[in-house]
mmCIF file as gemmi writes it, N, C-alpha and C atoms, coordinates in Angstrom:
data_model
loop_
_atom_site.group_PDB
_atom_site.id
_atom_site.type_symbol
_atom_site.label_atom_id
_atom_site.label_alt_id
_atom_site.label_comp_id
_atom_site.label_asym_id
_atom_site.label_entity_id
_atom_site.label_seq_id
_atom_site.pdbx_PDB_ins_code
_atom_site.Cartn_x
_atom_site.Cartn_y
_atom_site.Cartn_z
_atom_site.occupancy
_atom_site.B_iso_or_equiv
_atom_site.pdbx_formal_charge
_atom_site.auth_seq_id
_atom_site.auth_asym_id
_atom_site.pdbx_PDB_model_num
ATOM 1 N N . UNK Axp A 1 ? -96.883 173.42 28.313 1 0 ? 1 A 1
ATOM 2 C CA . UNK Axp A 1 ? -95.364 173.4 27.618 1 0 ? 1 A 1
ATOM 3 C C . UNK Axp A 1 ? -94.93 173.041 29.026 1 0 ? 1 A 1
ATOM 4 N N . UNK Axp A 2 ? -94.788 173.133 30.03 1 0 ? 2 A 1
ATOM 5 C CA . UNK Axp A 2 ? -94.319 172.068 31.053 1 0 ? 2 A 1
ATOM 6 C C . UNK Axp A 2 ? -94.446 171.09 30.843 1 0 ? 2 A 1
ATOM 7 N N . UNK Axp A 3 ? -95.61 170.238 31.176 1 0 ? 3 A 1
ATOM 8 C CA . UNK Axp A 3 ? -95.671 168.955 30.519 1 0 ? 3 A 1
ATOM 9 C C . UNK Axp A 3 ? -94.149 167.682 29.987 1 0 ? 3 A 1
ATOM 10 N N . UNK Axp A 4 ? -94.462 168.914 28.393 1 0 ? 4 A 1
ATOM 11 C CA . UNK Axp A 4 ? -94.01 168.571 27.93 1 0 ? 4 A 1
ATOM 12 C C . UNK Axp A 4 ? -92.786 168.268 28.239 1 0 ? 4 A 1
ATOM 13 N N . UNK Axp A 5 ? -91.789 169.013 29.015 1 0 ? 5 A 1
ATOM 14 C CA . UNK Axp A 5 ? -90.524 169.33 29.078 1 0 ? 5 A 1
ATOM 15 C C . UNK Axp A 5 ? -90.057 168.453 30.144 1 0 ? 5 A 1
ATOM 16 N N . UNK Axp A 6 ? -91.188 168.182 30.976 1 0 ? 6 A 1
ATOM 17 C CA . UNK Axp A 6 ? -91.123 167.254 32.426 1 0 ? 6 A 1
ATOM 18 C C . UNK Axp A 6 ? -91.176 165.931 31.903 1 0 ? 6 A 1
ATOM 19 N N . UNK Axp A 7 ? -91.18 165.437 30.085 1 0 ? 7 A 1
ATOM 20 C CA . UNK Axp A 7 ? -91.608 164.155 29.875 1 0 ? 7 A 1
ATOM 21 C C . UNK Axp A 7 ? -90.263 164.345 28.562 1 0 ? 7 A 1
ATOM 22 N N . UNK Axp A 8 ? -89.946 164.974 28.516 1 0 ? 8 A 1
ATOM 23 C CA . UNK Axp A 8 ? -88.783 165.26 27.467 1 0 ? 8 A 1
ATOM 24 C C . UNK Axp A 8 ? -86.994 165.02 28.67 1 0 ? 8 A 1
ATOM 25 N N . UNK Axp A 9 ? -87.433 165.658 29.55 1 0 ? 9 A 1
ATOM 26 C CA . UNK Axp A 9 ? -86.388 165.5 29.707 1 0 ? 9 A 1
ATOM 27 C C . UNK Axp A 9 ? -86.171 164.535 30.692 1 0 ? 9 A 1
ATOM 28 N N . UNK Axp A 10 ? -86.3 163.64 31.38 1 0 ? 10 A 1
ATOM 29 C CA . UNK Axp A 10 ? -86.042 162.739 31.032 1 0 ? 10 A 1
ATOM 30 C C . UNK Axp A 10 ? -85.71 161.499 30.039 1 0 ? 10 A 1
ATOM 31 N N . UNK Axp A 11 ? -85.348 161.914 28.464 1 0 ? 11 A 1
ATOM 32 C CA . UNK Axp A 11 ? -85.718 161.559 27.591 1 0 ? 11 A 1
ATOM 33 C C . UNK Axp A 11 ? -84.492 161.827 27.57 1 0 ? 11 A 1
ATOM 34 N N . UNK Axp A 12 ? -83.9 163.014 27.622 1 0 ? 12 A 1
ATOM 35 C CA . UNK Axp A 12 ? -82.432 163.664 27.426 1 0 ? 12 A 1
ATOM 36 C C . UNK Axp A 12 ? -81.004 163.754 27.775 1 0 ? 12 A 1
ATOM 37 N N . UNK Axp A 13 ? -81.664 162.945 29.328 1 0 ? 13 A 1
ATOM 38 C CA . UNK Axp A 13 ? -80.756 162.943 29.77 1 0 ? 13 A 1
ATOM 39 C C . UNK Axp A 13 ? -79.844 162.335 30.655 1 0 ? 13 A 1
ATOM 40 N N . UNK Axp A 14 ? -80.222 161.197 30.04 1 0 ? 14 A 1
ATOM 41 C CA . UNK Axp A 14 ? -78.75 159.83 29.896 1 0 ? 14 A 1
ATOM 42 C C . UNK Axp A 14 ? -77.491 160.322 28.547 1 0 ? 14 A 1
ATOM 43 N N . UNK Axp A 15 ? -78.399 160.907 27.851 1 0 ? 15 A 1
ATOM 44 C CA . UNK Axp A 15 ? -77.38 161.307 26.764 1 0 ? 15 A 1
ATOM 45 C C . UNK Axp A 15 ? -76.259 162.981 27.523 1 0 ? 15 A 1
ATOM 46 N N . UNK Axp A 16 ? -77.431 164.398 28.232 1 0 ? 16 A 1
ATOM 47 C CA . UNK Axp A 16 ? -77.035 165.243 28.83 1 0 ? 16 A 1
ATOM 48 C C . UNK Axp A 16 ? -75.324 164.408 29.958 1 0 ? 16 A 1
ATOM 49 N N . UNK Axp A 17 ? -75.864 163.661 30.434 1 0 ? 17 A 1
ATOM 50 C CA . UNK Axp A 17 ? -74.477 162.75 31.798 1 0 ? 17 A 1
ATOM 51 C C . UNK Axp A 17 ? -73.244 162.572 30.991 1 0 ? 17 A 1
ATOM 52 N N . UNK Axp A 18 ? -73.871 161.417 29.775 1 0 ? 18 A 1
ATOM 53 C CA . UNK Axp A 18 ? -72.478 160.984 29.033 1 0 ? 18 A 1
ATOM 54 C C . UNK Axp A 18 ? -71.979 162.411 28.71 1 0 ? 18 A 1
ATOM 55 N N . UNK Axp A 19 ? -72.539 163.022 27.516 1 0 ? 19 A 1
ATOM 56 C CA . UNK Axp A 19 ? -71.479 164.117 27.388 1 0 ? 19 A 1
ATOM 57 C C . UNK Axp A 19 ? -71.279 165.172 28.64 1 0 ? 19 A 1
ATOM 58 N N . UNK Axp A 20 ? -71.598 164.975 29.588 1 0 ? 20 A 1
ATOM 59 C CA . UNK Axp A 20 ? -70.539 165.607 30.479 1 0 ? 20 A 1
ATOM 60 C C . UNK Axp A 20 ? -69.565 164.95 31.002 1 0 ? 20 A 1
ATOM 61 N N . UNK Axp A 21 ? -69.507 163.312 31.074 1 0 ? 21 A 1
ATOM 62 C CA . UNK Axp A 21 ? -68.409 162.563 31.454 1 0 ? 21 A 1
ATOM 63 C C . UNK Axp A 21 ? -67.53 162.137 29.558 1 0 ? 21 A 1
ATOM 64 N N . UNK Axp A 22 ? -68.685 162.007 28.993 1 0 ? 22 A 1
ATOM 65 C CA . UNK Axp A 22 ? -66.967 162.449 27.755 1 0 ? 22 A 1
ATOM 66 C C . UNK Axp A 22 ? -66.15 163.607 27.814 1 0 ? 22 A 1
ATOM 67 N N . UNK Axp A 23 ? -66.795 164.803 27.8 1 0 ? 23 A 1
ATOM 68 C CA . UNK Axp A 23 ? -66.18 166.542 27.9 1 0 ? 23 A 1
ATOM 69 C C . UNK Axp A 23 ? -65.694 165.941 29.222 1 0 ? 23 A 1
ATOM 70 N N . UNK Axp A 24 ? -65.421 165.449 30.206 1 0 ? 24 A 1
ATOM 71 C CA . UNK Axp A 24 ? -64.443 165.414 31.687 1 0 ? 24 A 1
ATOM 72 C C . UNK Axp A 24 ? -63.989 164.063 31.204 1 0 ? 24 A 1
ATOM 73 N N . UNK Axp A 25 ? -63.462 163.266 30.251 1 0 ? 25 A 1
ATOM 74 C CA . UNK Axp A 25 ? -62.581 162.657 30.27 1 0 ? 25 A 1
ATOM 75 C C . UNK Axp A 25 ? -62.012 163.188 28.943 1 0 ? 25 A 1
ATOM 76 N N . UNK Axp A 26 ? -62.036 164.272 28.277 1 0 ? 26 A 1
ATOM 77 C CA . UNK Axp A 26 ? -61.222 164.654 26.865 1 0 ? 26 A 1
ATOM 78 C C . UNK Axp A 26 ? -60.213 165.744 27.578 1 0 ? 26 A 1
ATOM 79 N N . UNK Axp A 27 ? -61.481 166.063 28.722 1 0 ? 27 A 1
ATOM 80 C CA . UNK Axp A 27 ? -60.168 167.122 29.738 1 0 ? 27 A 1
ATOM 81 C C . UNK Axp A 27 ? -59.341 167.2 30.148 1 0 ? 27 A 1
ATOM 82 N N . UNK Axp A 28 ? -59.366 165.836 30.503 1 0 ? 28 A 1
ATOM 83 C CA . UNK Axp A 28 ? -58.576 165.547 32.341 1 0 ? 28 A 1
ATOM 84 C C . UNK Axp A 28 ? -57.295 164.674 30.954 1 0 ? 28 A 1
ATOM 85 N N . UNK Axp A 29 ? -57.878 164.722 29.624 1 0 ? 29 A 1
ATOM 86 C CA . UNK Axp A 29 ? -56.673 164.42 28.79 1 0 ? 29 A 1
ATOM 87 C C . UNK Axp A 29 ? -56.287 162.893 28.487 1 0 ? 29 A 1
ATOM 88 N N . UNK Axp A 30 ? -57.769 161.692 29.2 1 0 ? 30 A 1
ATOM 89 C CA . UNK Axp A 30 ? -57.358 160.151 29.61 1 0 ? 30 A 1
ATOM 90 C C . UNK Axp A 30 ? -57.844 159.918 28.192 1 0 ? 30 A 1
ATOM 91 N N . UNK Axp A 31 ? -58.216 158.602 27.593 1 0 ? 31 A 1
ATOM 92 C CA . UNK Axp A 31 ? -58.652 158.769 26.284 1 0 ? 31 A 1
ATOM 93 C C . UNK Axp A 31 ? -60.15 158.084 26.646 1 0 ? 31 A 1
ATOM 94 N N . UNK Axp A 32 ? -61.739 158.476 25.825 1 0 ? 32 A 1
ATOM 95 C CA . UNK Axp A 32 ? -62.977 157.525 26.384 1 0 ? 32 A 1
ATOM 96 C C . UNK Axp A 32 ? -62.533 156.562 25.568 1 0 ? 32 A 1
ATOM 97 N N . UNK Axp A 33 ? -63.959 156.214 25.392 1 0 ? 33 A 1
ATOM 98 C CA . UNK Axp A 33 ? -64.394 155.635 24.887 1 0 ? 33 A 1
ATOM 99 C C . UNK Axp A 33 ? -64.901 155.443 23.68 1 0 ? 33 A 1
ATOM 100 N N . UNK Axp A 34 ? -64.171 154.409 23.411 1 0 ? 34 A 1
ATOM 101 C CA . UNK Axp A 34 ? -63.866 154.17 21.383 1 0 ? 34 A 1
ATOM 102 C C . UNK Axp A 34 ? -65.307 154.448 20.96 1 0 ? 34 A 1
ATOM 103 N N . UNK Axp A 35 ? -66.597 153.614 21.735 1 0 ? 35 A 1
ATOM 104 C CA . UNK Axp A 35 ? -67.43 153.637 20.953 1 0 ? 35 A 1
ATOM 105 C C . UNK Axp A 35 ? -68.859 154.155 21.637 1 0 ? 35 A 1
ATOM 106 N N . UNK Axp A 36 ? -70.337 155.315 21.139 1 0 ? 36 A 1
ATOM 107 C CA . UNK Axp A 36 ? -71.337 155.413 21.67 1 0 ? 36 A 1
ATOM 108 C C . UNK Axp A 36 ? -71.824 154.735 22.303 1 0 ? 36 A 1
ATOM 109 N N . UNK Axp A 37 ? -72.539 153.606 23.405 1 0 ? 37 A 1
ATOM 110 C CA . UNK Axp A 37 ? -73.633 153.533 23.943 1 0 ? 37 A 1
ATOM 111 C C . UNK Axp A 37 ? -74.925 153.679 23.061 1 0 ? 37 A 1
ATOM 112 N N . UNK Axp A 38 ? -74.883 154.36 22.28 1 0 ? 38 A 1
ATOM 113 C CA . UNK Axp A 38 ? -75.732 155.25 22.119 1 0 ? 38 A 1
ATOM 114 C C . UNK Axp A 38 ? -77.639 153.868 21.951 1 0 ? 38 A 1
ATOM 115 N N . UNK Axp A 39 ? -77.158 152.679 22.192 1 0 ? 39 A 1
ATOM 116 C CA . UNK Axp A 39 ? -78.585 151.719 22.295 1 0 ? 39 A 1
ATOM 117 C C . UNK Axp A 39 ? -79.009 152.28 23.777 1 0 ? 39 A 1
ATOM 118 N N . UNK Axp A 40 ? -78.382 152.034 24.769 1 0 ? 40 A 1
ATOM 119 C CA . UNK Axp A 40 ? -78.329 151.872 25.958 1 0 ? 40 A 1
ATOM 120 C C . UNK Axp A 40 ? -78.561 153.528 26.559 1 0 ? 40 A 1
ATOM 121 N N . UNK Axp A 41 ? -78.517 154.644 26.689 1 0 ? 41 A 1
ATOM 122 C CA . UNK Axp A 41 ? -78.928 155.37 26.152 1 0 ? 41 A 1
ATOM 123 C C . UNK Axp A 41 ? -79.787 155.668 26.275 1 0 ? 41 A 1
ATOM 124 N N . UNK Axp A 42 ? -80.454 155.557 24.864 1 0 ? 42 A 1
ATOM 125 C CA . UNK Axp A 42 ? -81.711 155.298 24.635 1 0 ? 42 A 1
ATOM 126 C C . UNK Axp A 42 ? -82.758 154.488 25.349 1 0 ? 42 A 1
ATOM 127 N N . UNK Axp A 43 ? -82.757 153.652 25.921 1 0 ? 43 A 1
ATOM 128 C CA . UNK Axp A 43 ? -82.804 152.775 26.814 1 0 ? 43 A 1
ATOM 129 C C . UNK Axp A 43 ? -83.606 153.15 27.912 1 0 ? 43 A 1
ATOM 130 N N . UNK Axp A 44 ? -82.523 153.752 28.645 1 0 ? 44 A 1
ATOM 131 C CA . UNK Axp A 44 ? -82.48 154.49 29.671 1 0 ? 44 A 1
ATOM 132 C C . UNK Axp A 44 ? -83.963 155.598 29.742 1 0 ? 44 A 1
ATOM 133 N N . UNK Axp A 45 ? -83.261 156.012 28.304 1 0 ? 45 A 1
ATOM 134 C CA . UNK Axp A 45 ? -84.253 157.268 28.968 1 0 ? 45 A 1
ATOM 135 C C . UNK Axp A 45 ? -85.374 156.994 28.383 1 0 ? 45 A 1
ATOM 136 N N . UNK Axp A 46 ? -85.918 156.035 27.185 1 0 ? 46 A 1
ATOM 137 C CA . UNK Axp A 46 ? -87.087 155.572 27.637 1 0 ? 46 A 1
ATOM 138 C C . UNK Axp A 46 ? -88.134 155.253 28.585 1 0 ? 46 A 1
ATOM 139 N N . UNK Axp A 47 ? -86.961 154.595 29.339 1 0 ? 47 A 1
ATOM 140 C CA . UNK Axp A 47 ? -86.717 154.149 30.609 1 0 ? 47 A 1
ATOM 141 C C . UNK Axp A 47 ? -87.5 155.578 32.176 1 0 ? 47 A 1
ATOM 142 N N . UNK Axp A 48 ? -87.105 155.866 31.394 1 0 ? 48 A 1
ATOM 143 C CA . UNK Axp A 48 ? -86.806 156.961 32.745 1 0 ? 48 A 1
ATOM 144 C C . UNK Axp A 48 ? -88.3 157.972 32.166 1 0 ? 48 A 1
ATOM 145 N N . UNK Axp A 49 ? -88.947 157.886 30.734 1 0 ? 49 A 1
ATOM 146 C CA . UNK Axp A 49 ? -89.362 158.743 31.149 1 0 ? 49 A 1
ATOM 147 C C . UNK Axp A 49 ? -90.777 157.875 30.467 1 0 ? 49 A 1
ATOM 148 N N . UNK Axp A 50 ? -91.13 156.447 30.715 1 0 ? 50 A 1
ATOM 149 C CA . UNK Axp A 50 ? -92.535 155.62 31.098 1 0 ? 50 A 1
ATOM 150 C C . UNK Axp A 50 ? -92.713 156.11 32.585 1 0 ? 50 A 1
ATOM 151 N N . UNK Axp A 51 ? -90.73 156.054 33.699 1 0 ? 51 A 1
ATOM 152 C CA . UNK Axp A 51 ? -90.973 156.252 35.1 1 0 ? 51 A 1
ATOM 153 C C . UNK Axp A 51 ? -92.27 157.504 35.904 1 0 ? 51 A 1
ATOM 154 N N . UNK Axp A 52 ? -91.576 158.933 34.329 1 0 ? 52 A 1
ATOM 155 C CA . UNK Axp A 52 ? -91.872 160.406 34.816 1 0 ? 52 A 1
ATOM 156 C C . UNK Axp A 52 ? -93.555 160.005 34.114 1 0 ? 52 A 1
ATOM 157 N N . UNK Axp A 53 ? -93.779 159.343 33.684 1 0 ? 53 A 1
ATOM 158 C CA . UNK Axp A 53 ? -95.476 158.956 33.13 1 0 ? 53 A 1
ATOM 159 C C . UNK Axp A 53 ? -96.159 158.212 34.241 1 0 ? 53 A 1
ATOM 160 N N . UNK Axp A 54 ? -95.589 157.386 34.664 1 0 ? 54 A 1
ATOM 161 C CA . UNK Axp A 54 ? -96.099 156.792 36.225 1 0 ? 54 A 1
ATOM 162 C C . UNK Axp A 54 ? -96.351 157.715 37.499 1 0 ? 54 A 1
ATOM 163 N N . UNK Axp A 55 ? -95.297 159.09 37.784 1 0 ? 55 A 1
ATOM 164 C CA . UNK Axp A 55 ? -95.253 159.152 39.189 1 0 ? 55 A 1
ATOM 165 C C . UNK Axp A 55 ? -95.962 160.188 38.921 1 0 ? 55 A 1
ATOM 166 N N . UNK Axp A 56 ? -96.597 161.293 37.081 1 0 ? 56 A 1
ATOM 167 C CA . UNK Axp A 56 ? -96.536 162.306 36.915 1 0 ? 56 A 1
ATOM 168 C C . UNK Axp A 56 ? -98.02 161.602 36.781 1 0 ? 56 A 1
ATOM 169 N N . UNK Axp A 57 ? -98.884 160.245 36.52 1 0 ? 57 A 1
ATOM 170 C CA . UNK Axp A 57 ? -100.318 159.74 37.447 1 0 ? 57 A 1
ATOM 171 C C . UNK Axp A 57 ? -100.432 159.278 38.096 1 0 ? 57 A 1
ATOM 172 N N . UNK Axp A 58 ? -99.448 159.222 38.497 1 0 ? 58 A 1
ATOM 173 C CA . UNK Axp A 58 ? -100.105 158.426 40.815 1 0 ? 58 A 1
ATOM 174 C C . UNK Axp A 58 ? -99.379 160.019 41.051 1 0 ? 58 A 1
ATOM 175 N N . UNK Axp A 59 ? -99.633 161.032 40.966 1 0 ? 59 A 1
ATOM 176 C CA . UNK Axp A 59 ? -99.289 161.813 42.533 1 0 ? 59 A 1
ATOM 177 C C . UNK Axp A 59 ? -99.71 163.547 41.844 1 0 ? 59 A 1
ATOM 178 N N . UNK Axp A 60 ? -100.113 163.644 40.6 1 0 ? 60 A 1
ATOM 179 C CA . UNK Axp A 60 ? -100.963 164.879 40.228 1 0 ? 60 A 1
ATOM 180 C C . UNK Axp A 60 ? -102.778 164.367 38.977 1 0 ? 60 A 1
ATOM 181 N N . UNK Axp A 61 ? -103.134 164.31 40.346 1 0 ? 61 A 1
ATOM 182 C CA . UNK Axp A 61 ? -104.86 164.833 39.504 1 0 ? 61 A 1
ATOM 183 C C . UNK Axp A 61 ? -105.152 165.042 38.63 1 0 ? 61 A 1
ATOM 184 N N . UNK Axp A 62 ? -105.586 164.747 37.459 1 0 ? 62 A 1
ATOM 185 C CA . UNK Axp A 62 ? -105.985 165.155 36.605 1 0 ? 62 A 1
ATOM 186 C C . UNK Axp A 62 ? -107.723 165.2 36.304 1 0 ? 62 A 1
ATOM 187 N N . UNK Axp A 63 ? -108.316 166.74 36.705 1 0 ? 63 A 1
ATOM 188 C CA . UNK Axp A 63 ? -109.283 167.284 36.403 1 0 ? 63 A 1
ATOM 189 C C . UNK Axp A 63 ? -110.362 167.233 35.132 1 0 ? 63 A 1
ATOM 190 N N . UNK Axp A 64 ? -111.386 166.801 35.077 1 0 ? 64 A 1
ATOM 191 C CA . UNK Axp A 64 ? -112.034 166.389 34.593 1 0 ? 64 A 1
ATOM 192 C C . UNK Axp A 64 ? -113.625 167.21 34.569 1 0 ? 64 A 1
ATOM 193 N N . UNK Axp A 65 ? -113.978 167.61 33.433 1 0 ? 65 A 1
ATOM 194 C CA . UNK Axp A 65 ? -114.419 168.916 32.905 1 0 ? 65 A 1
ATOM 195 C C . UNK Axp A 65 ? -114.569 169.354 31.961 1 0 ? 65 A 1
ATOM 196 N N . UNK Axp A 66 ? -115.639 170.815 31.992 1 0 ? 66 A 1
ATOM 197 C CA . UNK Axp A 66 ? -116.625 171.456 31.153 1 0 ? 66 A 1
ATOM 198 C C . UNK Axp A 66 ? -115.32 172.571 31.898 1 0 ? 66 A 1
ATOM 199 N N . UNK Axp A 67 ? -115.103 173.149 30.273 1 0 ? 67 A 1
ATOM 200 C CA . UNK Axp A 67 ? -113.209 174.348 30.561 1 0 ? 67 A 1
ATOM 201 C C . UNK Axp A 67 ? -113.695 175.757 30.557 1 0 ? 67 A 1
ATOM 202 N N . UNK Axp A 68 ? -114.165 176.05 31.266 1 0 ? 68 A 1
ATOM 203 C CA . UNK Axp A 68 ? -114.884 177.997 30.897 1 0 ? 68 A 1
ATOM 204 C C . UNK Axp A 68 ? -114.022 179.089 30.768 1 0 ? 68 A 1
ATOM 205 N N . UNK Axp A 69 ? -113.95 179.075 29.961 1 0 ? 69 A 1
ATOM 206 C CA . UNK Axp A 69 ? -112.214 179.796 29.363 1 0 ? 69 A 1
ATOM 207 C C . UNK Axp A 69 ? -113 181.449 30.25 1 0 ? 69 A 1
ATOM 208 N N . UNK Axp A 70 ? -111.708 182.03 29.881 1 0 ? 70 A 1
ATOM 209 C CA . UNK Axp A 70 ? -111.3 183.691 31.094 1 0 ? 70 A 1
ATOM 210 C C . UNK Axp A 70 ? -112.72 184.296 30.059 1 0 ? 70 A 1
ATOM 211 N N . UNK Axp A 71 ? -113.457 185.533 31.064 1 0 ? 71 A 1
ATOM 212 C CA . UNK Axp A 71 ? -114.058 186.549 30.348 1 0 ? 71 A 1
ATOM 213 C C . UNK Axp A 71 ? -114.376 187.844 30.673 1 0 ? 71 A 1
ATOM 214 N N . UNK Axp A 72 ? -114.356 188.774 30.623 1 0 ? 72 A 1
ATOM 215 C CA . UNK Axp A 72 ? -114.461 190.055 31.092 1 0 ? 72 A 1
ATOM 216 C C . UNK Axp A 72 ? -115.691 190.545 31.335 1 0 ? 72 A 1
ATOM 217 N N . UNK Axp A 73 ? -116.018 190.621 33.079 1 0 ? 73 A 1
ATOM 218 C CA . UNK Axp A 73 ? -117.508 191.192 32.804 1 0 ? 73 A 1
ATOM 219 C C . UNK Axp A 73 ? -117.026 192.472 33.548 1 0 ? 73 A 1
ATOM 220 N N . UNK Axp A 74 ? -117.797 193.332 32.911 1 0 ? 74 A 1
ATOM 221 C CA . UNK Axp A 74 ? -118.141 194.441 34.095 1 0 ? 74 A 1
ATOM 222 C C . UNK Axp A 74 ? -116.352 195.198 34.288 1 0 ? 74 A 1
ATOM 223 N N . UNK Axp A 75 ? -116.438 195.226 33.365 1 0 ? 75 A 1
ATOM 224 C CA . UNK Axp A 75 ? -114.65 195.879 32.874 1 0 ? 75 A 1
ATOM 225 C C . UNK Axp A 75 ? -113.257 194.829 34.906 1 0 ? 75 A 1
ATOM 226 N N . UNK Axp A 76 ? -113.88 193.77 34.246 1 0 ? 76 A 1
ATOM 227 C CA . UNK Axp A 76 ? -112.785 192.864 35.438 1 0 ? 76 A 1
ATOM 228 C C . UNK Axp A 76 ? -112.916 191.775 34.882 1 0 ? 76 A 1
ATOM 229 N N . UNK Axp A 77 ? -111.639 191.056 34.165 1 0 ? 77 A 1
ATOM 230 C CA . UNK Axp A 77 ? -111.209 189.856 34.527 1 0 ? 77 A 1
ATOM 231 C C . UNK Axp A 77 ? -111.978 188.461 34.861 1 0 ? 77 A 1
ATOM 232 N N . UNK Axp A 78 ? -112.675 187.458 34.784 1 0 ? 78 A 1
ATOM 233 C CA . UNK Axp A 78 ? -113.265 186.467 35.431 1 0 ? 78 A 1
ATOM 234 C C . UNK Axp A 78 ? -112.074 185.557 34.963 1 0 ? 78 A 1
ATOM 235 N N . UNK Axp A 79 ? -111.027 185.067 35.637 1 0 ? 79 A 1
ATOM 236 C CA . UNK Axp A 79 ? -110.215 183.241 35.505 1 0 ? 79 A 1
ATOM 237 C C . UNK Axp A 79 ? -111.511 182.508 34.468 1 0 ? 79 A 1
ATOM 238 N N . UNK Axp A 80 ? -110.704 181.891 34.469 1 0 ? 80 A 1
ATOM 239 C CA . UNK Axp A 80 ? -110.273 180.371 33.231 1 0 ? 80 A 1
ATOM 240 C C . UNK Axp A 80 ? -111.064 179.185 34.532 1 0 ? 80 A 1
ATOM 241 N N . UNK Axp A 81 ? -111.8 178.125 34.229 1 0 ? 81 A 1
ATOM 242 C CA . UNK Axp A 81 ? -111.934 177.41 35.177 1 0 ? 81 A 1
ATOM 243 C C . UNK Axp A 81 ? -112.796 176.201 34.916 1 0 ? 81 A 1
ATOM 244 N N . UNK Axp A 82 ? -113.21 174.89 35.667 1 0 ? 82 A 1
ATOM 245 C CA . UNK Axp A 82 ? -113.265 174.129 35.427 1 0 ? 82 A 1
ATOM 246 C C . UNK Axp A 82 ? -114.709 173.639 35.833 1 0 ? 82 A 1
ATOM 247 N N . UNK Axp A 83 ? -115.804 174.014 35.146 1 0 ? 83 A 1
ATOM 248 C CA . UNK Axp A 83 ? -117.124 173.276 36.034 1 0 ? 83 A 1
ATOM 249 C C . UNK Axp A 83 ? -117.421 171.754 36.526 1 0 ? 83 A 1
ATOM 250 N N . UNK Axp A 84 ? -117.555 171.464 36.96 1 0 ? 84 A 1
ATOM 251 C CA . UNK Axp A 84 ? -118.37 169.186 36.892 1 0 ? 84 A 1
ATOM 252 C C . UNK Axp A 84 ? -118.315 168.972 37.064 1 0 ? 84 A 1
């Protein structure tokens, strides 16, 4: 779930910032832009998602191996682990 949020947030970030900009312009009583730049917001969002994938791959090591799930032994919980 955290990886989904980490990669979804960069996609939504340009739209959120643009929404804050429009809110600020309307609140100050000025006229905002006539058209919403949907293409550019989506393109910047996708670029940020690609950058997030590259950064995640460069700085967070993927552990390979067999997952051993958590289990109960002698009344204690033994946490799950990855055997390599």
